[in-house]
C-alpha positions as CSV (number, residue, x, y, z in Angstrom):
1,M,4.6,-34.1,8.5
2,E,4.9,-33.8,12.4
3,H,2.4,-30.5,12.2
4,P,0.0,-31.4,9.3
5,R,-1.7,-28.4,7.2
6,A,-4.9,-28.9,6.1
7,R,-5.5,-26.9,2.4
8,H,-7.0,-23.5,2.8
9,D,-8.1,-22.9,-0.7
10,L,-10.7,-26.0,-1.2
11,E,-14.6,-25.1,-0.7
12,F,-17.0,-27.4,1.2
13,I,-20.3,-27.4,-0.1
14,P,-23.0,-29.6,1.8
15,F,-25.5,-31.6,-0.4
16,D,-28.2,-34.6,0.5
17,H,-26.9,-38.2,-0.7
18,E,-29.5,-40.5,-1.3
19,G,-31.0,-39.5,2.7
20,R,-27.0,-39.2,3.6
21,Q,-25.5,-35.6,4.2
22,M,-22.5,-35.0,2.4
23,I,-19.8,-32.4,1.8
24,L,-18.7,-31.6,-1.6
25,V,-15.2,-30.7,-2.1
26,R,-14.5,-28.3,-4.6
27,D,-10.9,-27.9,-5.5
28,R,-9.9,-25.1,-8.5
29,L,-6.6,-26.7,-8.8
30,G,-8.0,-30.2,-9.8
31,L,-6.5,-32.4,-7.3
32,V,-9.3,-33.4,-5.8
33,P,-11.9,-35.0,-8.1
34,Y,-14.9,-33.1,-9.4
35,G,-17.7,-34.3,-7.5
36,T,-15.5,-36.1,-4.5
37,G,-17.6,-36.0,-1.3
38,V,-16.5,-36.7,2.3
39,P,-18.6,-36.9,5.4
40,P,-19.4,-34.0,7.5
41,G,-17.5,-35.1,10.5
42,L,-14.4,-34.6,8.7
43,L,-14.2,-31.0,8.8
44,P,-13.8,-30.2,12.8
45,I,-11.0,-32.8,12.0
46,L,-9.5,-30.7,8.7
47,A,-9.9,-27.1,11.2
48,L,-7.6,-28.8,14.2
49,M,-4.9,-29.3,11.2
50,D,-3.5,-25.7,11.1
51,G,0.6,-26.7,10.8
52,L,0.8,-25.6,14.2
53,R,-0.7,-28.9,16.1
54,S,1.9,-31.8,16.6
55,L,1.0,-35.4,15.8
56,D,0.4,-35.9,19.8
57,D,-2.0,-32.9,19.6
58,L,-4.0,-33.9,17.3
59,A,-4.5,-37.1,18.7
60,R,-5.3,-35.7,22.1
61,E,-7.9,-33.3,20.5
62,I,-9.6,-36.0,18.3
63,T,-10.5,-38.0,20.7
64,A,-11.8,-35.5,22.8
65,L,-14.0,-34.7,19.2
66,Q,-14.7,-38.8,19.1
67,G,-16.2,-38.5,22.8
68,G,-12.9,-40.0,24.3
69,R,-13.0,-42.8,21.2
70,S,-8.9,-43.0,21.7
71,V,-7.1,-42.5,18.7
72,S,-3.0,-43.2,18.5
73,R,-0.8,-41.3,16.5
74,E,-0.2,-44.2,14.6
75,G,-3.8,-43.5,13.6
76,I,-3.3,-40.1,12.6
77,L,-0.5,-41.1,10.6
78,A,-2.8,-43.4,8.4
79,V,-5.5,-41.1,7.7
80,L,-3.0,-37.8,7.2
81,A,-1.8,-40.6,4.1
82,E,-5.2,-41.0,3.1
83,L,-6.0,-37.4,3.3
84,D,-3.0,-36.1,1.1
85,Q,-3.6,-39.1,-1.5
86,A,-7.2,-37.6,-1.7
87,G,-5.5,-34.3,-2.3
88,L,-6.5,-32.0,1.1
89,L,-3.4,-31.7,2.3
90,D,-1.1,-28.8,2.4
91,T,2.1,-31.0,0.9
92,E,4.9,-31.1,-1.1
93,R,2.7,-33.1,-3.5
94,Y,-0.1,-30.2,-3.5
95,R,2.8,-27.5,-3.5
96,A,4.1,-29.0,-6.8
97,A,0.7,-29.3,-8.0
98,K,0.1,-25.6,-7.3
99,T,3.2,-24.8,-9.0
100,Q,2.8,-26.0,-11.7
101,A,-0.4,-24.2,-12.3
102,A,0.8,-20.8,-11.8
103,A,3.5,-21.8,-14.1
104,D,1.1,-22.4,-16.9
105,F,-1.5,-19.9,-15.9
106,A,1.8,-17.4,-16.5
107,A,2.3,-18.4,-19.4
108,K,-1.3,-17.2,-20.7
109,P,-1.7,-13.9,-22.2
110,I,-5.4,-13.8,-21.2
111,R,-7.3,-14.8,-18.5
112,E,-10.3,-16.7,-19.7
113,A,-13.9,-16.5,-19.0
114,V,-13.9,-19.5,-17.0
115,F,-17.8,-19.2,-15.7
116,A,-19.4,-18.5,-19.2
117,G,-21.7,-21.1,-20.2
118,Q,-22.0,-21.6,-16.5
119,A,-23.2,-18.5,-14.9
120,Y,-24.3,-16.5,-18.3
121,P,-24.3,-17.4,-21.8
122,D,-21.4,-18.0,-23.3
123,T,-22.2,-16.3,-26.8
124,R,-22.8,-12.7,-27.9
125,A,-25.6,-13.7,-28.9
126,L,-27.2,-15.0,-26.0
127,L,-25.1,-12.7,-23.3
128,A,-26.7,-9.2,-24.7
129,P,-29.9,-9.7,-24.6
130,Y,-29.4,-11.6,-20.9
131,L,-27.6,-8.7,-19.7
132,D,-30.1,-6.1,-20.9
133,A,-33.0,-8.0,-19.1
134,I,-30.9,-8.3,-15.5
135,L,-30.5,-4.6,-16.1
136,A,-34.4,-3.8,-16.9
137,L,-34.9,-5.3,-13.4
138,A,-33.2,-2.7,-11.7
139,P,-35.7,-1.8,-8.8
140,Q,-38.1,1.3,-9.9
141,D,-37.9,2.9,-6.8
142,A,-34.3,3.2,-6.2
143,P,-33.8,6.3,-5.0
144,A,-32.3,8.8,-7.7
145,L,-28.4,9.9,-8.0
146,P,-28.3,13.6,-6.9
147,A,-28.7,16.3,-9.9
148,G,-25.4,16.6,-12.4
149,A,-23.3,14.5,-9.4
150,R,-20.4,13.0,-11.2
151,L,-20.4,9.1,-10.6
152,L,-16.7,8.1,-9.0
153,G,-18.2,4.3,-8.5
154,I,-20.1,1.7,-7.5
155,I,-20.7,-1.3,-5.1
156,A,-22.3,-4.1,-6.9
157,P,-22.6,-7.9,-6.3
158,H,-20.4,-11.0,-7.2
159,I,-22.8,-13.3,-6.4
160,D,-24.5,-15.5,-9.2
161,P,-25.7,-13.0,-11.4
162,E,-29.2,-14.9,-12.2
163,A,-30.0,-15.2,-7.8
164,G,-28.7,-11.2,-7.8
165,K,-30.4,-10.3,-10.6
166,A,-32.2,-7.0,-9.2
167,A,-28.8,-5.7,-7.8
168,Y,-26.7,-6.2,-10.1
169,G,-29.5,-4.0,-12.3
170,A,-29.6,-1.3,-10.1
171,A,-25.4,-0.9,-10.0
172,Y,-24.8,-0.9,-13.4
173,A,-27.7,1.0,-14.4
174,P,-25.8,4.2,-13.8
175,L,-23.3,3.9,-15.9
176,R,-25.1,3.9,-19.4
177,G,-23.5,6.2,-21.3
178,L,-20.3,7.0,-19.4
179,A,-17.0,6.4,-21.1
180,P,-14.2,5.9,-18.6
181,K,-10.9,5.1,-20.0
182,R,-10.1,3.2,-16.9
183,V,-11.7,1.0,-14.5
184,V,-10.3,-0.2,-11.2
185,V,-11.9,-3.6,-9.7
186,L,-12.1,-4.6,-6.2
187,G,-12.9,-7.9,-6.5
188,V,-12.8,-10.7,-3.2
189,G,-9.9,-13.2,-3.8
190,H,-11.4,-16.2,-1.9
191,Q,-8.2,-18.4,-2.2
192,I,-5.5,-15.5,-1.0
193,I,-3.1,-17.2,1.6
194,R,-0.2,-14.3,1.1
195,G,-0.8,-10.5,1.5
196,L,-4.1,-9.4,1.6
197,Y,-4.1,-8.0,-2.3
198,C,-3.7,-10.3,-5.6
199,L,-3.3,-8.5,-9.1
200,T,-2.9,-9.7,-12.5
201,D,-1.8,-7.8,-15.8
202,K,-3.6,-10.3,-18.0
203,S,-6.7,-9.2,-20.2
204,Y,-9.9,-10.6,-18.9
205,A,-11.9,-12.4,-22.1
206,T,-15.5,-11.9,-21.8
207,P,-18.0,-13.4,-24.7
208,L,-18.1,-9.8,-25.8
209,G,-14.7,-8.7,-26.1
210,D,-11.7,-8.5,-23.7
211,V,-10.7,-6.0,-21.7
212,P,-7.5,-5.2,-21.6
213,A,-5.6,-4.7,-18.2
214,D,-4.0,-1.4,-17.8
215,A,-0.2,-3.1,-17.0
216,A,0.9,0.1,-16.2
217,A,-1.5,0.5,-13.4
218,V,-0.9,-3.0,-12.1
219,A,2.6,-2.5,-12.1
220,R,2.8,0.9,-9.7
221,L,0.5,-1.0,-7.2
222,R,2.3,-4.4,-7.1
223,A,5.9,-2.1,-6.6
224,A,4.0,-0.1,-4.0
225,G,1.9,-2.9,-2.0
226,G,5.3,-4.7,-0.8
227,A,4.0,-7.6,1.6
228,A,0.5,-6.7,1.1
229,V,0.5,-8.1,-2.3
230,D,0.7,-11.7,-3.2
231,P,4.0,-12.3,-5.9
232,G,1.8,-14.3,-8.1
233,D,-1.7,-14.2,-10.2
234,L,-3.0,-17.6,-10.2
235,Q,-5.8,-16.6,-7.6
236,H,-7.2,-14.9,-10.8
237,R,-7.5,-17.5,-13.1
238,D,-10.6,-19.5,-11.1
239,E,-11.9,-16.5,-9.1
240,H,-15.5,-15.0,-10.5
241,S,-15.7,-11.5,-8.7
242,V,-13.7,-9.6,-10.7
243,E,-15.4,-11.7,-14.0
244,F,-18.7,-11.3,-13.3
245,Q,-17.9,-7.5,-13.5
246,A,-15.5,-7.5,-16.5
247,V,-18.5,-8.8,-18.3
248,F,-21.1,-6.2,-17.0
249,L,-18.4,-3.5,-17.4
250,R,-18.2,-4.6,-21.4
251,H,-21.6,-4.7,-22.1
252,V,-22.9,-1.3,-20.2
253,L,-19.9,0.5,-21.5
254,G,-20.2,-0.8,-25.4
255,E,-18.0,-0.1,-27.4
256,T,-16.2,2.3,-25.1
257,P,-12.5,1.4,-24.9
258,F,-11.1,1.1,-21.4
259,S,-9.1,-0.7,-19.2
260,L,-8.9,-2.7,-16.2
261,V,-7.4,-2.7,-12.7
262,P,-8.2,-6.3,-11.7
263,V,-7.5,-6.4,-7.5
264,L,-8.7,-9.2,-5.8
265,C,-9.1,-8.3,-2.3
266,G,-8.2,-11.0,0.4
267,S,-9.7,-11.6,4.2
268,P,-7.8,-9.5,6.9
269,L,-8.0,-12.5,9.3
270,G,-5.1,-13.8,8.4
271,A,-2.9,-10.9,6.7
272,L,-3.5,-9.0,9.7
273,S,-2.6,-11.5,12.2
274,G,-5.7,-11.6,14.2
275,N,-5.9,-7.8,14.2
276,A,-8.3,-6.7,12.3
277,S,-8.2,-3.2,12.8
278,R,-8.0,-0.2,10.3
279,A,-4.3,1.0,12.2
280,A,-3.2,-2.9,11.6
281,F,-4.8,-2.5,8.2
282,L,-3.2,1.4,7.1
283,D,0.4,-0.2,8.6
284,L,0.0,-3.1,6.1
285,A,-1.2,-1.6,3.0
286,G,-1.1,2.0,3.2
287,P,1.5,2.7,0.3
288,F,-1.0,0.2,-1.9
289,L,-3.5,2.0,-0.9
290,E,-1.9,5.7,-1.6
291,T,-1.3,4.4,-4.9
292,L,-4.4,3.1,-5.7
293,R,-5.4,6.3,-3.9
294,E,-3.6,8.1,-6.7
295,L,-5.1,6.1,-9.6
296,A,-8.7,6.9,-8.5
297,A,-8.2,10.2,-8.6
298,T,-7.0,10.3,-12.3
299,P,-10.0,12.0,-14.6
300,D,-12.0,9.1,-16.5
301,T,-11.6,6.7,-13.8
302,L,-14.6,4.1,-12.3
303,V,-14.3,2.1,-9.1
304,V,-15.9,-0.7,-8.9
305,A,-16.3,-3.3,-5.5
306,G,-17.4,-6.0,-6.7
307,V,-18.4,-7.8,-3.3
308,D,-21.1,-9.6,-1.5
309,F,-22.0,-8.9,2.4
310,C,-23.1,-11.8,4.9
311,H,-22.9,-15.6,4.6
312,I,-24.7,-17.1,6.9
313,G,-26.4,-20.3,8.2
314,P,-25.0,-23.8,8.5
315,K,-23.1,-23.6,5.1
316,F,-20.8,-21.0,6.5
317,G,-20.3,-22.2,9.9
318,H,-23.3,-21.0,12.3
319,D,-25.0,-23.9,14.1
320,K,-28.7,-21.9,13.4
321,P,-30.9,-21.6,10.3
322,A,-30.2,-18.6,8.4
323,Q,-33.5,-17.8,9.0
324,L,-32.8,-17.0,12.8
325,L,-29.6,-15.0,11.7
326,E,-31.0,-12.5,9.1
327,D,-32.2,-9.8,11.0
328,A,-28.9,-9.2,12.9
329,A,-26.9,-9.6,9.4
330,T,-29.2,-7.1,8.0
331,A,-28.9,-4.7,10.7
332,H,-24.8,-5.5,10.2
333,D,-25.0,-4.6,5.9
334,A,-26.6,-1.6,7.2
335,A,-24.4,-0.4,9.3
336,L,-21.6,-1.3,7.2
337,L,-22.9,0.8,4.7
338,D,-24.0,4.0,6.9
339,A,-20.1,4.1,7.8
340,L,-19.1,4.0,4.3
341,A,-22.1,6.7,3.0
342,A,-20.7,9.0,6.0
343,G,-17.2,8.4,5.0
344,D,-16.1,7.0,8.0
345,A,-13.5,4.3,8.3
346,E,-13.2,4.1,11.8
347,A,-16.7,3.7,12.3
348,F,-16.6,1.0,9.5
349,W,-14.1,-1.2,11.1
350,A,-15.5,-0.7,14.8
351,E,-19.1,-2.3,13.5
352,S,-17.0,-5.5,11.8
353,A,-14.9,-5.6,15.1
354,R,-18.5,-5.3,17.0
355,V,-19.9,-8.5,15.5
356,K,-16.1,-10.3,15.6
357,D,-16.8,-10.9,11.8
358,R,-19.9,-13.4,12.8
359,Y,-21.7,-13.1,9.6
360,N,-18.9,-13.4,7.3
361,V,-18.2,-10.4,5.3
362,C,-16.4,-11.7,2.4
363,G,-16.1,-8.3,0.7
364,L,-14.7,-6.7,4.1
365,T,-11.3,-5.9,2.7
366,A,-13.1,-4.2,-0.9
367,L,-15.0,-2.1,1.0
368,A,-12.5,-0.9,3.4
369,T,-9.8,-0.3,0.4
370,L,-13.1,1.7,-1.0
371,A,-13.5,3.3,1.8
372,E,-9.8,4.4,1.6
373,I,-9.1,6.0,-1.5
374,L,-12.2,7.7,-2.7
375,P,-12.4,11.2,-2.0
376,P,-14.9,12.9,0.1
377,S,-18.2,12.0,-1.6
378,D,-22.0,10.9,-1.4
379,M,-23.2,7.1,-1.5
380,T,-26.3,6.3,-2.6
381,V,-28.0,2.8,-2.3
382,L,-29.5,1.4,-5.0
383,C,-30.8,-2.1,-3.8
384,R,-30.0,-4.7,-1.1
385,D,-31.2,-7.8,-1.3
386,I,-30.6,-11.7,0.1
387,M,-30.2,-14.9,-1.9
388,R,-31.8,-17.8,0.6
389,E,-30.3,-21.5,0.0
390,K,-33.0,-23.5,1.0
391,E,-31.6,-26.7,1.2
392,T,-28.7,-25.7,3.2
393,A,-30.6,-23.3,5.8
394,S,-27.9,-20.8,4.6
395,A,-28.1,-17.7,3.0
396,V,-26.2,-14.6,1.3
397,T,-27.0,-10.7,1.6
398,F,-25.8,-8.4,-1.3
399,A,-26.2,-4.4,-2.2
400,A,-26.2,-1.9,-4.6
401,A,-24.8,1.7,-4.6
402,A,-23.7,4.6,-6.1
403,V,-20.5,6.9,-5.2
404,T,-21.2,10.2,-6.6
405,A,-18.5,13.2,-6.2
406,R,-19.6,15.3,-3.2
């Protein structure tokens, strides 16, 4: 373990335990036991373990972090052994567990409704009225869509439905009465490490009935995607961003038989080797985007981007409370939406570059993909909202919008 690497697929959630600040570790793979907490001081040390720094490098940098209190190479090895045992490192033990999890998921014929009973009711009898109540919360003063215009797609949140009720209602209300045969869902792959996209041809289960995948379309995209597409589909197993859209779609479209093209979109920062620009994006994902554009242009196909926008405050790495960042973050949201509404993909990437992704827009790749695959169109922003988390002085922004044919 000369160049140790921390796992990149863990979530760290600040919480207060008996007056002491701790970090809850959430591990969808299950190697880290549920409820495990670590001290906040461990996070900057894990951040140094990037697979590039040697043990000697780590000893020097951790010594600096500790204000000059020396740490030896042997001390680092002892800490690494504890971190590996705790499941926090990318080691053989972790990779074997991930390989087994991927094999187990591959053997399943369906992607289960993981968040049923947690983020939304898990029975038809309770879920249908719950979703109807959310749809009824669509803002009454939302702008009207152009009269007679054909709906090409929507932007919806993927935040917890309870937190994003008004925006979910605004996004999905326009779908009532539609009967698409296929829905392309651009979700956010929070755990994608290889490539920009992750696909699955598994049906998505919901308490209202399963939504079958368009296996032929998924196969076309996988063949076209090359290095832009993760070769597996394990990231779909525990990801909520497509699941929430599948639940709303199944409800709003009723008995309409439709298929799903579930596309998880990862962060451009790693996949584009630090060059998060439109040119680099098109260079890597061009053939994938062209195939997706062809699918989106097919009659009776709808595109849904299930995204959140800015993630601000200490929970997301900022040294200021979200309240002090809100104005700048919401202005960034508005600029991104304006660029999308204008059909100006270059302006969209330029706005992201302007702030150097300071505000952690997790839906950046999904929105950039949307900008590339839709024909000339009009966008109507229906709702913008923010979820404030008082306990962590942090916040998440999100929006609802409809895209109509010009």
